[in-house]
C-alpha positions as CSV (number, residue, x, y, z in Angstrom):
1,M,95.0,65.0,98.6
2,K,91.1,66.6,98.3
3,V,90.6,70.2,97.7
4,R,87.1,71.6,98.7
5,A,87.3,75.0,96.6
6,A,84.9,78.1,96.9
7,A,84.7,81.5,95.5
8,A,82.8,84.6,96.0
9,T,83.0,88.0,94.2
10,D,80.9,91.6,94.3
11,I,80.8,94.7,92.7
12,G,81.4,96.6,95.7
13,R,80.2,100.1,96.8
14,V,81.9,102.4,94.6
15,R,82.0,100.9,91.0
16,E,79.3,100.8,88.3
17,G,80.0,97.4,87.0
18,N,82.5,94.1,88.1
19,E,85.4,94.0,86.1
20,D,87.0,90.8,87.8
21,S,86.6,87.1,87.1
22,Y,87.4,84.0,88.3
23,L,88.0,80.3,87.4
24,L,87.1,77.1,89.7
25,E,87.5,74.4,87.1
26,D,89.4,71.4,89.0
27,P,92.3,71.4,89.5
28,I,92.9,74.7,88.0
29,Y,91.8,78.0,89.9
30,A,92.4,81.7,89.0
31,V,91.4,85.4,89.8
32,A,91.8,88.0,87.1
33,D,91.1,91.8,87.8
34,G,90.7,93.7,84.8
35,M,91.4,97.7,83.9
36,G,90.7,100.0,81.0
37,G,87.0,101.2,82.0
38,H,84.0,99.2,82.9
39,R,83.7,97.5,79.5
40,G,87.0,97.2,78.8
41,G,88.4,95.7,82.0
42,E,85.5,92.9,82.2
43,V,86.6,92.0,78.6
44,A,89.9,91.5,79.6
45,S,89.6,89.6,82.7
46,R,87.1,87.3,80.9
47,I,89.2,86.6,77.7
48,A,92.0,85.7,80.2
49,V,90.3,83.2,82.2
50,E,88.5,81.9,79.5
51,T,91.2,81.2,77.3
52,L,93.6,79.8,80.3
53,E,90.6,77.1,80.6
54,R,90.6,76.5,77.1
55,L,94.3,75.7,76.8
56,F,94.5,73.8,80.0
57,R,91.8,71.4,79.0
58,E,93.5,71.1,75.5
59,G,96.9,70.2,77.5
60,G,100.4,70.0,76.1
61,T,101.8,73.3,77.2
62,A,103.3,74.6,80.4
63,L,101.7,76.8,82.6
64,A,103.6,80.2,82.0
65,E,102.8,79.4,78.1
66,Q,99.2,79.0,78.7
67,V,99.6,82.5,80.8
68,Q,101.5,84.3,77.8
69,E,98.7,82.9,75.4
70,A,95.9,84.7,77.4
71,N,98.0,87.6,77.2
72,R,98.4,87.7,73.7
73,A,94.5,86.8,73.3
74,V,94.0,90.0,75.5
75,F,96.4,91.9,73.5
76,E,95.1,91.0,70.4
77,R,91.7,92.3,70.8
78,S,92.7,95.2,72.7
79,T,94.3,96.6,69.4
80,T,91.4,95.4,66.9
81,D,88.6,96.5,69.0
82,H,88.9,100.1,69.3
83,S,85.9,100.0,71.8
84,V,88.2,98.3,74.4
85,A,91.6,99.9,73.3
86,G,94.2,99.7,76.1
87,M,92.8,97.3,78.1
88,G,94.5,94.9,80.3
89,T,94.2,92.6,83.4
90,T,95.9,90.8,86.2
91,L,96.1,87.3,86.7
92,T,96.8,85.1,89.9
93,V,96.8,81.0,89.0
94,A,97.1,78.0,90.9
95,I,97.0,74.5,89.9
96,V,96.5,71.7,92.1
97,Q,99.4,69.3,91.2
98,G,99.1,66.2,94.1
99,E,100.3,67.6,97.3
100,S,101.7,70.8,95.7
101,I,100.6,73.7,93.9
102,R,102.0,75.5,90.4
103,L,101.3,79.3,90.8
104,A,101.8,81.8,87.8
105,H,101.2,85.5,88.5
106,V,101.2,88.9,86.8
107,G,99.9,92.1,88.2
108,D,98.5,93.2,92.1
109,S,96.2,90.3,92.6
110,R,97.6,87.9,95.3
111,A,98.0,84.3,96.4
112,Y,98.2,83.2,100.2
113,L,98.8,80.1,102.2
114,L,97.2,79.8,105.7
115,R,98.7,77.2,107.7
116,D,98.6,76.9,111.5
117,G,97.1,80.1,111.7
118,E,99.7,82.1,110.2
119,L,99.1,83.8,106.5
120,R,101.8,84.1,104.2
121,M,101.9,85.9,100.9
122,L,102.9,84.0,97.7
123,T,103.0,86.4,95.1
124,E,104.7,89.8,94.7
125,D,102.7,92.8,93.6
126,H,104.2,94.0,90.2
127,T,103.4,98.0,91.2
128,L,105.3,101.1,91.2
129,V,104.8,101.6,94.9
130,H,106.0,98.1,95.7
131,R,109.2,98.7,93.5
132,M,109.5,101.9,95.5
133,V,109.5,100.2,98.5
134,K,112.1,97.3,97.5
135,E,114.3,100.0,96.1
136,G,113.9,102.2,100.0
137,E,112.4,105.1,98.2
138,I,109.0,104.8,100.4
139,S,108.3,102.7,103.7
140,Q,105.7,100.1,103.6
141,R,103.5,102.2,105.5
142,E,103.9,105.0,103.3
143,A,103.1,102.4,100.3
144,E,99.8,101.7,101.9
145,R,98.2,105.0,101.1
146,H,100.7,106.1,98.7
147,P,98.1,107.9,95.4
148,Q,100.2,105.9,92.8
149,R,99.8,102.6,95.0
150,S,97.5,101.0,92.3
151,V,99.9,101.8,89.1
152,L,100.8,98.4,87.7
153,T,104.3,97.9,86.1
154,R,103.2,94.5,84.9
155,A,99.8,93.3,83.5
156,L,98.5,91.0,80.8
157,G,97.2,92.5,77.4
158,V,99.4,95.7,77.4
159,E,102.2,94.4,75.4
160,G,102.5,91.5,72.8
161,S,104.4,89.2,75.9
162,V,104.7,89.5,79.5
163,Q,107.0,88.4,82.0
164,V,105.1,85.7,84.0
165,D,106.1,85.0,88.0
166,Q,106.4,81.1,88.6
167,A,106.4,79.3,91.9
168,T,105.6,75.8,93.2
169,V,104.4,75.2,96.9
170,D,103.7,72.2,99.0
171,V,100.6,72.0,100.8
172,L,99.5,70.0,103.9
173,A,96.4,68.7,105.4
174,G,94.8,71.5,106.8
175,D,96.0,74.3,104.7
176,R,93.8,76.9,102.8
177,V,95.2,78.6,99.9
178,M,93.5,82.2,99.0
179,L,93.6,83.8,95.5
180,C,92.4,87.1,95.7
181,T,91.8,90.7,93.8
182,D,92.9,93.6,95.3
183,G,89.5,94.7,96.2
184,L,90.2,92.9,99.4
185,T,93.9,93.7,100.4
186,S,93.1,97.3,99.5
187,M,90.4,97.3,102.2
188,I,91.2,95.3,105.0
189,G,94.7,94.4,106.3
190,E,96.3,90.8,106.6
191,E,95.6,90.4,110.2
192,A,91.9,90.7,109.6
193,I,91.9,88.4,106.7
194,A,93.8,86.0,108.5
195,R,91.2,86.1,111.6
196,I,88.2,85.8,109.0
197,L,90.2,82.7,107.7
198,T,90.8,81.0,110.7
199,S,87.5,81.4,112.5
200,E,85.7,80.4,109.8
201,P,86.0,76.6,108.5
202,D,83.6,76.5,105.7
203,P,85.4,77.7,102.6
204,Q,82.0,79.4,100.9
205,R,81.1,81.1,103.8
206,A,84.6,82.6,104.6
207,A,85.2,83.6,101.0
208,E,81.7,85.5,101.3
209,L,82.6,87.0,105.2
210,L,85.8,88.5,103.5
211,V,83.8,89.8,100.6
212,R,81.6,91.1,102.9
213,A,84.5,92.5,105.0
214,A,85.7,94.7,102.2
215,N,82.6,96.4,101.5
216,Q,82.2,97.1,105.1
217,A,85.4,98.7,105.2
218,G,84.4,101.1,101.8
219,G,84.0,98.7,99.0
220,A,86.3,100.9,96.9
221,D,86.8,98.2,94.1
222,N,85.3,95.0,92.9
223,T,86.3,92.0,95.0
224,T,86.9,88.5,94.6
225,V,88.0,85.4,96.4
226,V,88.7,81.8,95.8
227,L,89.7,79.6,98.6
228,L,91.1,76.1,98.3
229,D,91.0,74.2,101.4
230,F,93.2,70.8,101.7
231,E,92.2,67.6,103.3
232,D,93.4,64.3,103.7
233,G,92.0,61.8,101.3
234,A,92.1,58.2,100.2
235,T,94.4,59.2,96.7
236,V,96.5,62.3,96.0
237,T,94.1,62.7,92.9
238,T,92.1,66.0,93.3
239,T,88.8,66.3,93.6
240,T,86.4,69.6,94.0
241,D,83.7,70.2,96.1
242,V,82.2,73.6,95.4
243,A,80.4,74.4,98.4
244,T,76.5,75.4,98.0
245,P,74.2,75.9,100.8
246,A,72.7,72.3,99.6
247,R,76.0,70.6,99.5
248,R,76.9,71.9,103.3
249,A,73.5,70.4,104.3
250,E,74.6,66.8,102.8
251,R,77.8,66.7,104.2
252,H,76.2,66.5,107.7
253,D,74.0,63.2,106.9
254,T,76.9,60.8,107.9
255,A,76.3,57.3,109.3
256,E,78.0,58.5,112.5
257,D,75.6,61.6,112.7
258,V,72.3,59.3,112.5
259,A,74.0,57.2,115.2
260,A,74.9,60.0,117.6
261,P,72.4,62.6,117.1
262,R,73.2,64.2,120.7
263,E,76.7,64.4,119.8
264,R,75.9,66.1,116.7
265,G,73.5,68.3,118.6
266,R,76.7,69.5,120.7
267,G,78.6,69.7,117.7
268,V,76.3,72.2,116.0
269,R,75.9,74.3,119.0
270,W,79.6,74.7,119.1
271,I,80.2,75.5,115.6
272,R,77.2,78.2,115.9
273,L,79.0,79.7,118.9
274,A,82.5,79.7,116.7
275,V,80.6,81.1,114.0
276,V,79.2,84.0,116.3
277,L,82.2,84.7,117.5
278,G,83.8,84.9,114.2
279,L,81.3,87.4,113.1
280,V,82.1,89.7,116.1
281,V,85.6,89.6,115.3
282,V,84.7,90.4,111.4
283,V,82.6,93.4,112.5
284,V,85.0,94.7,115.0
285,A,87.8,94.3,112.4
286,A,85.9,96.0,109.5
287,G,84.9,98.7,111.9
288,L,88.5,99.6,112.6
289,V,89.8,99.3,109.2
290,G,87.0,101.4,108.1
291,L,88.0,104.1,110.6
292,R,91.7,103.8,109.6
293,T,90.6,104.3,106.1
294,F,88.5,107.1,106.6
295,L,91.6,109.0,108.8
296,D,94.0,108.0,106.1
297,S,91.7,110.3,103.8
298,Q,91.4,113.4,106.0
299,W,93.7,116.2,106.4
300,Y,93.6,119.4,108.0
301,V,96.6,122.2,108.9
302,G,96.7,123.2,112.5
303,V,99.6,123.8,115.5
304,S,102.5,121.3,116.7
305,N,104.8,122.5,119.1
306,G,103.7,126.3,118.4
307,R,104.5,125.9,114.6
308,V,102.0,125.3,112.0
309,A,102.2,121.7,110.8
310,I,99.9,119.7,108.4
311,F,98.2,116.8,109.9
312,N,96.7,113.8,108.5
313,G,93.1,112.7,110.3
314,I,90.9,114.9,112.1
315,P,91.5,117.3,114.7
316,T,89.8,115.3,117.9
317,E,90.4,112.4,120.0
318,V,88.1,109.7,121.5
319,V,88.5,108.5,125.0
320,G,92.0,109.9,125.2
321,F,93.0,108.2,121.7
322,E,94.0,111.1,119.3
323,L,92.4,110.7,115.7
324,H,95.4,112.5,113.9
325,E,99.1,112.7,113.5
326,V,101.7,114.9,112.2
327,A,102.7,114.5,108.4
328,V,104.8,118.1,108.2
329,E,106.2,120.6,110.8
330,T,107.1,123.6,109.5
331,R,109.0,126.7,110.8
332,I,106.0,129.1,110.6
333,S,105.2,130.6,113.6
334,A,101.6,129.6,115.0
335,S,101.1,132.6,116.9
336,E,102.1,134.9,114.1
337,A,99.9,132.9,111.8
338,S,96.6,133.3,114.1
339,T,96.9,137.2,114.3
340,L,96.1,137.2,110.8
341,V,92.2,137.0,110.5
342,A,91.9,134.0,108.1
343,Y,94.2,132.0,110.2
344,R,92.7,132.9,113.6
345,D,91.1,129.4,114.0
346,I,94.5,127.5,113.0
347,G,94.4,126.4,116.9
348,D,91.3,124.3,116.1
349,G,92.4,123.1,113.1
350,I,91.6,124.0,109.6
351,T,90.4,121.5,107.4
352,V,91.4,120.6,103.7
353,E,90.2,118.3,100.9
354,D,93.4,116.5,100.5
355,R,97.4,116.6,101.0
356,E,97.5,118.8,97.8
357,A,95.3,121.6,99.2
358,A,97.1,121.3,102.9
359,D,100.7,121.9,101.1
360,A,98.7,124.7,98.9
361,L,97.5,126.5,102.3
362,I,100.8,126.1,103.9
363,E,102.0,128.3,101.3
364,R,99.7,130.9,101.5
365,I,100.0,131.0,105.0
366,E,103.9,131.1,104.5
367,A,103.2,133.8,102.0
368,D,100.7,136.0,104.1
369,V,102.8,135.7,107.2
370,A,105.7,137.0,105.3
371,A,103.7,140.0,104.1
372,M,102.8,141.0,107.5
373,G,106.3,141.0,108.9
374,E,107.3,143.2,105.9
375,Q,104.6,145.5,106.6
376,N,105.8,145.8,110.2
377,G,108.9,146.9,109.5
378,G,110.7,143.6,108.1
379,G,111.2,141.9,111.5
380,T,109.1,138.9,111.0
381,Q,110.1,136.3,108.9
382,A,108.0,133.3,108.5
383,G,111.4,131.0,107.1
384,G,111.4,127.8,105.0
385,G,107.2,126.3,105.1
386,T,107.4,122.6,104.5
387,G,110.7,122.7,102.9
388,G,112.6,122.7,106.4
389,G,109.8,120.6,108.4
390,T,110.2,117.4,110.0
391,G,109.2,114.4,107.9
392,G,106.3,112.5,108.7
393,N,104.3,109.7,106.7
394,G,103.0,112.2,103.9
């Protein structure tokens, strides 16, 4: 089985430095996402992949032990160098072994398998919100925008030893395996990722398109993507073709191309058309993801069913589609609240900075309505605030 490998990484639009590292050394491939501040995260991820590469070349130890040694290397540096104290990193590793891959994984970077257009996640996130989802405390949708979704429960370098997830996955010709940091998956959904991976046959171009889509959706983190394309070969020995523009051009200069230039021209035109269509899909998908990300960060207090409510989104609609949804509906009468000067515009929506500010505003409205009732002789009761409301996605 032959392997064509490619990688792309980018700082994103928010961070000041790139704390991601990756390894592209046939037959071992890896991504690592450092944490602990700009310098600490960068050092941790680099130590992890460099240690892994060195140990693999030396041979003689199992993959899990190599990851444990990488963990010890990061931990020792963290405890002896005060400038990077407390640093750590995720690590997701794939070793190609004939017609299968061996995976080792710690943290919330991920490995995926694309086969026949279907994308399947091969790793499990070691995060607080994933544990909460498994235990039934929150839904998967709530996890996607939970304020603690980036809190890791397992990482390299935090302690002297670490539990390592392992798996072996059989691969077929035509399969595409992706390793990525959460800078990708936190910005665009799996459907958009699958569309890009399916529409772009060149692994280097596909990796670059994924990174670009993450940046277009907000680029809130560093993003790194490693792609492995599996093809039929004369032997099962793995070979690596790191795609570059020059080498991609060389692959067109075959004997068949020289003998049939007209057929080649048709093929190039179809490829160009496919690329253009793929780019259109990427732009549309990135725009939708960006809109969803923006709406998820917006909050306001308004009126639902005659009662004061907290909304996630913005108080408007576009061509019949509402750009908001009710998060919590309280028992506070909207008509009573709107009689107070401070809340007379509540029907149009009172925007706030975040969910915490929305909760604080609800408490203030409840107290003000209750005070008004007391002034009017105790006949009005606000009743219950958010505590008695209808649960939403907040």
